Steps between C-alpha positions, in 0.01 A plus 500: 500500500742793499603485134160558344433810287234609751752494784755694291234761420408519869864558601547759224199691632622524861614836638868585462727599787867599475752374757816674609759405761784688663758472777551740788874532570639712782844597620627482859353846569154392381507698177310343208665416168319674213566482127434770240330364185568669166152422362276687747496773762589433860708237675422134565609190687693225325226287346255483217239295321442138599528286185194298598435376145834319530407345836701745709382562858514844666796395718687368195418819309632724777824303517544493121430872465737584786778296339435664161467857626769528768710186454425352843360147481396382844211323668238742624350509848139505598211670324457842661207644306244421231340801334201513263557810287234639268617664179310741279650371175592140585355196678545487880847410625574263786838608640699262721777644717762268651767560762835524322687536827780729609779563250861522616755745362631217279148433370456867415833504316387193301190674359507503119213690338311371199593789271212436255245592769670678790685830534618481861437370852505660843433432867212706637396548865140428597403866535596571138343193336169653394688784328663236276231231477175619350149409619422148613862388470618744766221396735574130429866540596409685821254222591770239434747686721234507773456122466875455546516738798196347673577139415138476383344294225480585131323829431191476280468822302274666245667784312764503772252534790457228762173309493346240727 
């Protein structure tokens, strides 16, 4: 039975893993949409924590976070990358990265930043991404762009490096 105290204790004792999800948006020139958080260094993609305790899936989390952060609520495309990221002062993070598609000029004009969390946004060409996106995130975005360019399957990553 799944509602016994022993089962609850078993579940409570299992390892914890964080889940995050983001969307990779590009413009017609292939530049990537980045957002500048006000709560940490570096830039990011639109996205955030998956509210798994509330039953949210990674895809739902990426869409919700995108709508909240930049005001664009749209279905997301395929899963481009999954990244297992170790953290020195937190549980491991599983990061899901979905294809947000190509934004038109009208889409870009419709962006409305979530002022509580974000300072600005910008479009960044591939060769400048790792100067804006720190560590595993920069490598994850490059791997996702490779998946799009190659038409290959989802990239399996550990700390932003391909595995398997």
